[in-house]
N, C-alpha and C positions, 0 to 999 in steps of 0.2 A: 542511090535508094537502098535496101535492103535486099538482099538475092532472097527466092521461096525455096527451103530445098525441103518442101513436098510437105515433110512433118505435122502432124497438128499439137498446133501449143499444149503444152501439159498441166490440167490444172491444183495448183495446191488445193491440198485434201483438209476438212476442214472435219472438227467434229464432226458425227452426225451427216461426212457428207454422203451419200452412195451412190455404189458403180452397178452397174449392168450387164450384165456378158451378153453381144446379140449372136452370137452361134445356141449358148444350151439355154440358159435365160437365166442364170442362178443369181445371186444378189448379195450384194455385199456393202455394207455402214463400217464406218469407221469413227470404232470408240477410243483409236487413242492415239492424237499420234507423234509419230515418228521424229520429230525434229530434227531429217535431215539436211545439211544443207542443199542435194541435188535431189533433185519429184523422183521420188523413184514409179515406176511403173505396176498396178493391178493388169498382173496375166491371167487371163481364161482362154480353156481350148487352141492358145498359140497366141492370141491375138489383145493389145493392151484394151478393158476395161473400159466403157466410157461413163458419163457424169449421169446421174436419171438423174429427172425435175420431179420432188414430190412433188 
């Protein structure tokens, strides 16, 4: 059984994925995927931004 780390599972951002800041409300849309092996965090106001439903 896997141990829980308390961290949210990262979302692989694809072109068109939308993120929003839960603090200030600013929005970001991915227009180019970086191709990094690791997951990149999009951070605003000191917290990772959440994916936004269309």
